[in-house]
C-alpha positions as CSV (number, residue, x, y, z in Angstrom):
1,A,71.8,93.2,104.8
2,L,69.5,92.0,107.7
3,S,66.3,93.4,107.5
4,G,64.8,94.3,111.0
5,C,61.2,92.6,110.9
6,T,59.5,94.2,113.4
7,S,55.7,94.0,112.8
8,T,54.0,97.4,113.1
9,N,50.5,96.0,112.8
10,S,48.0,96.6,115.1
11,G,47.8,93.2,116.1
12,S,44.8,91.1,117.3
13,S,42.8,91.7,120.5
14,G,43.9,88.9,123.1
15,A,41.0,86.4,124.1
16,S,41.5,85.6,127.5
17,N,38.6,83.5,129.1
18,G,38.9,85.1,132.4
19,D,42.0,84.4,134.5
20,A,45.6,85.1,132.3
21,S,47.2,83.1,134.5
22,L,45.6,79.8,133.3
23,Y,47.8,80.3,130.0
24,A,50.9,81.4,131.6
25,P,54.2,79.6,131.5
26,T,56.2,79.1,134.5
27,P,58.4,82.2,135.6
28,L,60.9,82.8,132.7
29,N,64.3,84.2,134.4
30,V,66.5,85.0,131.3
31,T,69.8,86.6,131.5
32,P,71.0,89.2,128.7
33,E,73.8,87.0,128.5
34,K,71.3,83.7,128.2
35,Q,69.3,85.6,125.8
36,A,71.9,86.7,123.7
37,E,73.1,83.0,123.2
38,N,69.5,82.1,122.0
39,L,69.8,84.3,119.4
40,K,72.9,83.7,118.1
41,K,71.8,79.8,118.0
42,A,68.7,80.9,116.4
43,F,70.2,83.3,113.8
44,L,73.8,82.2,113.3
45,T,75.0,85.8,113.4
46,D,75.4,88.2,116.4
47,A,74.1,90.4,113.7
48,V,70.3,90.2,115.1
49,K,69.5,91.9,118.0
50,A,66.7,91.5,120.5
51,E,65.2,95.4,119.8
52,Q,65.1,94.4,116.0
53,L,62.2,91.7,116.9
54,D,58.8,91.5,118.0
55,P,58.9,90.8,121.6
56,T,56.6,87.7,120.6
57,I,59.5,86.4,118.9
58,V,62.1,86.9,121.8
59,Q,59.9,86.0,124.1
60,G,59.4,82.4,121.9
61,L,63.0,82.0,121.4
62,N,64.0,82.7,125.2
63,E,61.0,79.8,125.9
64,A,62.7,77.0,123.6
65,G,66.4,77.8,125.1
66,R,65.2,77.8,128.5
67,D,66.6,74.8,130.9
68,Y,64.3,72.0,131.1
69,T,64.3,68.8,133.8
70,E,65.2,65.6,132.6
71,A,61.4,64.7,133.3
72,Q,60.1,67.4,130.8
73,V,62.7,66.0,128.3
74,K,61.5,62.3,129.0
75,T,57.9,63.6,128.4
76,A,58.4,65.1,125.3
77,A,60.5,62.3,123.9
78,G,57.2,59.9,124.8
79,C,54.9,61.9,122.9
80,M,56.7,61.7,119.9
81,S,54.9,58.2,118.8
82,Q,51.5,59.3,120.1
83,P,49.2,61.6,118.3
84,T,47.7,61.9,121.6
85,C,49.9,62.5,124.8
86,K,49.2,63.6,128.3
87,I,52.2,65.4,129.6
88,G,50.3,66.5,133.0
89,D,47.0,67.1,134.9
90,G,46.2,70.3,133.5
91,K,42.8,71.2,131.8
92,L,44.2,72.8,128.5
93,T,44.6,70.8,125.5
94,L,47.3,71.6,122.5
95,A,46.9,70.7,119.2
96,I,49.9,70.8,116.9
97,L,48.5,70.3,113.2
98,D,50.8,69.7,110.5
99,G,50.6,69.5,107.0
100,A,53.1,67.1,106.1
101,G,54.9,65.8,109.4
102,S,57.2,62.9,107.6
103,D,60.6,64.4,107.4
104,L,63.5,65.2,110.3
105,W,62.8,69.0,110.6
106,R,59.2,68.6,111.0
107,R,60.1,66.0,114.1
108,I,62.7,68.3,115.7
109,T,60.0,71.3,115.4
110,R,57.3,69.1,116.9
111,A,59.7,68.0,119.8
112,Q,60.7,71.5,120.5
113,I,57.0,72.8,120.7
114,T,55.7,70.0,122.6
115,L,58.5,70.1,125.3
116,Q,57.7,73.8,125.4
117,A,54.5,73.2,126.1
118,T,55.6,71.2,129.4
119,S,56.7,74.6,130.7
120,Y,52.9,75.6,130.9
121,P,51.2,73.7,134.2
122,N,47.9,74.2,132.7
123,I,48.5,72.3,129.6
124,G,47.7,68.6,130.1
125,T,47.1,67.0,126.5
126,V,49.3,67.6,123.3
127,I,47.3,66.3,120.2
128,Y,49.5,65.9,116.9
129,L,47.8,65.5,113.5
130,Q,49.8,65.3,110.2
131,A,48.7,65.0,106.3
132,D,51.2,63.7,104.4
133,G,50.9,66.6,102.5
134,N,47.4,66.0,101.5
135,L,45.1,69.1,101.6
136,Q,41.4,67.1,102.2
137,T,43.4,65.2,105.0
138,M,44.5,68.6,106.4
139,Q,41.0,69.9,106.5
140,A,39.6,66.9,107.8
141,N,42.2,66.9,110.6
142,L,41.6,70.4,111.8
143,K,37.2,69.2,111.7
144,T,38.7,66.2,114.0
145,L,40.2,69.3,116.0
146,I,37.5,71.6,116.1
147,A,34.9,68.5,117.4
148,R,37.2,67.7,120.2
149,K,36.9,71.5,121.4
150,V,40.8,71.4,121.9
151,T,42.0,74.9,123.8
152,G,44.4,76.0,121.0
153,I,46.1,75.1,117.3
154,V,49.6,75.6,116.1
155,T,49.9,74.8,112.6
156,Y,52.3,74.3,109.5
157,D,50.3,75.1,106.8
158,D,51.7,73.7,103.9
159,F,48.8,74.8,101.3
160,G,48.7,78.8,101.8
161,P,45.4,80.1,101.1
162,A,43.3,77.0,100.4
163,M,43.5,76.3,104.6
164,T,41.9,79.8,105.4
165,A,38.2,78.7,105.1
166,A,39.1,75.7,107.5
167,Y,41.2,77.7,110.0
168,Q,38.5,80.6,110.1
169,Q,35.7,77.9,111.1
170,A,38.5,77.2,113.9
171,T,38.4,80.8,115.2
172,N,34.1,80.9,114.7
173,A,34.3,77.6,117.0
174,G,36.4,79.6,119.6
175,I,39.2,78.1,118.8
176,P,42.4,80.3,118.1
177,V,44.8,79.2,115.5
178,V,48.6,80.1,115.1
179,A,50.6,79.3,111.8
180,Y,54.3,78.7,111.5
181,G,56.6,78.3,108.6
182,G,54.1,77.4,106.0
183,I,51.4,80.1,106.7
184,P,48.1,81.1,104.8
185,G,49.3,84.5,104.0
186,K,48.0,88.3,104.3
187,D,44.4,87.4,103.3
188,A,44.0,85.2,106.6
189,T,44.7,87.5,109.1
190,K,41.0,87.4,110.4
191,A,41.0,83.4,110.3
192,V,44.4,83.1,112.2
193,V,45.7,85.0,115.2
194,S,49.0,85.2,114.4
195,Q,51.4,83.9,111.5
196,V,54.9,83.1,112.4
197,A,57.7,82.7,109.4
198,S,60.8,84.3,107.9
199,D,60.1,87.2,105.1
200,F,60.1,85.1,102.4
201,C,60.6,87.8,100.0
202,D,63.5,89.0,102.1
203,D,64.9,85.5,102.0
204,G,64.8,85.0,98.6
205,K,66.6,88.2,98.1
206,Q,69.4,87.2,100.3
207,M,69.4,84.0,98.7
208,A,69.8,85.9,95.8
209,Q,72.5,88.5,96.8
210,T,74.0,85.5,98.5
211,T,74.4,83.4,94.8
212,A,75.6,86.6,93.2
213,R,78.8,86.7,95.2
214,M,79.1,83.0,94.6
215,L,79.1,83.2,90.6
216,K,80.3,86.8,90.4
217,N,76.9,87.8,88.9
218,S,77.0,85.2,85.9
219,G,75.6,81.9,85.3
220,N,72.6,79.7,85.2
221,V,70.9,78.7,88.4
222,A,67.6,76.3,89.5
223,F,65.4,77.0,92.4
224,F,64.0,73.7,93.6
225,T,61.1,73.8,96.8
226,G,59.0,71.4,98.3
227,T,55.2,70.7,98.0
228,P,54.1,72.2,94.5
229,G,52.7,75.9,94.9
230,N,53.7,76.2,98.6
231,P,53.4,79.8,100.0
232,Q,57.2,79.6,101.2
233,G,58.8,78.5,97.9
234,A,56.3,80.9,95.9
235,G,57.4,83.8,98.1
236,W,61.5,83.5,98.0
237,Q,61.4,82.3,94.4
238,A,59.6,85.5,92.9
239,C,61.7,87.6,94.7
240,A,65.2,85.7,94.2
241,E,64.4,86.1,90.4
242,K,63.2,89.8,90.7
243,W,66.5,90.7,92.4
244,F,68.6,88.6,89.7
245,Q,66.8,90.8,87.1
246,Q,67.2,94.1,88.7
247,N,70.7,93.6,89.9
248,A,72.8,90.5,88.7
249,P,70.9,90.3,84.8
250,G,74.0,87.8,83.7
251,I,72.4,85.3,86.6
252,K,69.2,83.5,84.5
253,V,67.0,81.1,86.4
254,V,66.6,78.1,83.9
255,N,64.7,75.7,86.2
256,R,62.4,75.3,88.9
257,S,61.5,71.7,90.4
258,N,59.2,70.5,93.3
259,T,60.5,67.9,95.4
260,S,57.7,67.6,97.9
261,W,60.6,68.0,100.6
262,T,61.1,64.2,100.2
263,E,64.9,62.2,99.5
264,S,63.4,60.6,96.6
265,G,61.7,63.9,95.1
266,A,65.2,65.5,95.5
267,V,66.9,62.8,93.7
268,S,64.1,62.5,90.8
269,A,64.1,66.4,90.3
270,T,67.9,66.7,90.1
271,T,68.0,63.6,88.1
272,A,66.0,65.3,85.6
273,L,67.4,68.7,85.7
274,I,70.6,66.9,84.7
275,S,69.1,65.0,82.0
276,T,68.3,68.2,80.4
277,G,72.0,69.1,79.7
278,K,71.8,72.3,81.1
279,K,74.9,73.8,82.6
280,I,73.9,74.5,86.3
281,D,75.7,76.9,88.1
282,A,74.0,77.4,91.4
283,V,70.9,75.1,92.6
284,L,69.0,77.4,95.6
285,Y,66.8,74.9,97.6
286,D,64.9,75.6,101.0
287,Y,66.1,72.6,102.8
288,A,69.7,71.4,103.6
289,K,69.1,67.6,104.6
290,Q,67.5,67.2,100.8
291,T,70.5,69.5,99.2
292,V,72.7,66.5,100.4
293,N,70.6,64.2,97.9
294,I,71.2,66.8,95.1
295,V,74.9,66.8,95.7
296,Q,75.2,63.2,96.0
297,T,73.3,62.8,92.4
298,Y,75.6,65.3,90.8
299,Q,78.5,63.2,92.3
300,K,77.1,60.3,90.9
301,A,76.5,61.5,87.1
302,K,80.3,62.7,87.6
303,L,79.4,66.2,87.3
304,K,81.0,69.1,89.0
305,V,78.5,69.9,91.7
306,P,76.9,73.4,91.2
307,A,77.1,75.8,94.1
308,Q,74.5,75.2,97.2
309,V,72.3,78.0,98.7
310,T,69.8,76.4,101.0
311,W,67.8,76.7,103.8
312,T,68.7,75.1,107.4
313,S,71.8,73.4,108.2
314,D,72.7,69.4,108.0
315,N,75.6,68.2,109.2
316,S,76.4,65.7,106.6
317,L,76.3,68.3,103.8
318,L,78.6,70.2,106.0
319,Q,80.7,66.7,105.7
320,M,80.3,66.2,102.2
321,W,81.3,70.0,101.6
322,E,84.8,69.9,104.2
323,K,85.7,66.6,102.3
324,D,85.4,68.2,98.5
325,L,87.3,71.5,100.1
326,G,90.8,72.1,98.6
327,T,90.2,69.3,95.7
328,P,89.3,69.7,92.0
329,Q,85.3,68.7,93.4
330,E,85.5,71.9,95.5
331,W,81.8,73.4,95.6
332,Q,80.4,76.3,97.1
333,L,78.1,76.2,100.1
334,A,75.9,79.0,102.0
335,Y,73.0,78.2,104.6
336,S,70.4,79.1,107.2
337,S,70.0,78.4,110.8
338,S,67.6,75.5,111.0
339,I,64.5,77.5,111.8
340,N,62.9,74.6,114.2
341,F,62.2,77.7,116.8
342,E,59.4,79.0,114.6
343,G,56.7,76.3,116.6
344,A,58.0,77.8,119.9
345,I,57.0,81.1,119.0
346,A,53.8,80.2,117.6
347,L,53.1,78.4,120.6
348,S,53.9,81.7,123.3
349,A,52.2,84.0,120.5
350,L,48.7,81.3,120.9
351,M,49.3,81.4,124.9
352,N,49.5,85.1,125.2
353,H,46.6,85.5,123.0
354,L,44.9,83.3,125.1
355,A,46.0,85.3,128.2
356,G,44.5,88.1,126.7
357,K,47.7,90.1,125.3
358,K,48.0,91.5,121.9
359,V,49.6,89.9,119.4
360,A,50.7,91.0,116.0
361,P,49.1,89.5,113.1
362,M,52.6,88.6,111.4
363,L,55.5,87.8,113.5
364,M,58.3,88.0,111.2
365,F,62.0,87.7,111.4
366,P,65.2,87.7,109.1
367,L,66.8,84.5,107.9
368,P,70.4,85.3,107.4
369,F,72.9,82.8,105.2
370,V,76.2,82.1,105.9
371,T,78.8,80.9,104.1
372,A,80.3,77.6,105.0
373,K,83.5,77.4,106.7
374,K,86.0,74.6,107.7
375,G,85.2,73.7,111.0
376,D,80.9,73.7,110.7
377,Y,80.6,70.3,110.2
378,L,81.0,68.4,113.9
379,P,82.5,65.1,113.5
380,D,81.2,64.4,117.0
381,Q,77.1,64.8,115.8
382,P,75.0,62.5,114.3
383,A,75.0,63.0,110.2
384,N,71.7,64.5,110.2
385,A,72.5,66.7,113.0
386,P,70.6,70.0,112.2
387,G,73.3,72.5,113.4
388,P,72.6,74.8,116.6
389,T,69.1,74.5,117.7
390,L,67.4,75.6,120.8
391,M,66.4,72.6,122.5
392,P,68.2,70.6,124.6
393,D,70.9,68.3,123.2
394,S,69.3,64.9,125.1
395,L,65.6,65.7,123.1
396,L,67.7,66.5,119.6
397,T,69.6,63.1,120.1
398,T,66.4,61.0,120.9
399,V,64.3,62.6,117.8
400,L,67.9,62.0,115.4
401,N,68.6,58.5,116.6
402,A,64.8,57.7,115.8
403,G,65.4,58.3,112.3
C-alpha cells in the first residue's frame, strides 16, 4: 500500500533577504495533464496523487519536468565536466555538495539539478563538489563552500548524522542547506532547512511485502546496500526485517553486505555471499544499476539467480531479466523509479526558503515497487538508461554517453 507521506510539520520559517522575486524561477505553467504525466514518470504508477504530497514536492517534480530550451540543455551539459560553472549573469551561487559522486545515479541527478538551476534567472553560478565517500573530504568541501559564501547548498549526505555539525556551521554562516536522498536524519532539523527523501522505513516495508509475495512467505534473503552505515540502508533494512518477523516469519535475513555503491563492491559482496554456500532466495538492494552485477555474478557461478528487489531502474537489468523469461533460468524482479527527481525537489525547497516561504523540515514521498513485465526493457534506449526520468532526453543521452 502506498503511504500518503504528507508532512504535517510546521516547517522552517523562510529567510528572504528582501526581494522574494530574486529567488523565483521563470513562471511555471503546468496543465493538470502535464502534472499527472510528471507524477507517473516519477513513481511509475497512477496511484500517487498530487494531493497526497507536500506542495513543494509537486513543485519540484513540475520544475524538473518543465520544458527547457536547447540552450538550457547545452548549458547544463557543459557544466558536467567542471566543478564551477557559469550558467548565466545572475548574482546567486548554487552549490551541489555530494558525498560520493562517481556513480551514474549521482551524475544524472547532478545534471537534473543543474538544468533546473537554469530556470532561475538569478542563479549565475553552480559549484559541484563531491567527496568520493570520504567524510573528512565532505566536511572540508563544506568549509570551502562556506568560505566562498555560496547562496545555498543542496547535498546528498552519505554519512548521516556525522555531517550534522558541519551543516550547522553553514546555517550559522547564513547559508541554507537542503539534503536529498542521503540525509542527516531527524536530529538535524535545526542544522538544515529540509530533508528530501522517500520514507526509508516505508520503503523497507514495501520491499519486504514485495519479497514475501515473490517467495510465498518462505525463504532466505540477503540485504545489500552501499556505503557502510549509510542512513538509507540502515533505515530500510531495519524496517524490512521487522516486517518479515511480524508478517512472514518464514523469511529469514541470512546476510548483510555493503558495496559502497560500486560495481566492484557489488561483485565482491556477491562472490563472498556465494562462497558461504548459503541458499539465497532473494536479494534486496538499493541500486538497480549494480543489481546487474549481482545477477551476472550468480550466472557466472552457474547458479540460479535469486529474486531481485531493487531501488531504481536500469535498462540492461530489464534486458537480462527479459532474456531469461520463459527459460529454466527465469528469475523474479521488482524495481522502483530511478528517483533522480530528489535533487529537483531539494532545489525548489531551497529557493522557496530563500524567498521567505515556509518549507517543511521533512519532505517525504512514497516509493512504489513495480513487478517487471515484458516490454519494460526498451531496446531503443542505451543499456544504462535509468527508465523514465523528468529531464529532457537530449540531456539524459549526453550524461549516459559520458559513461
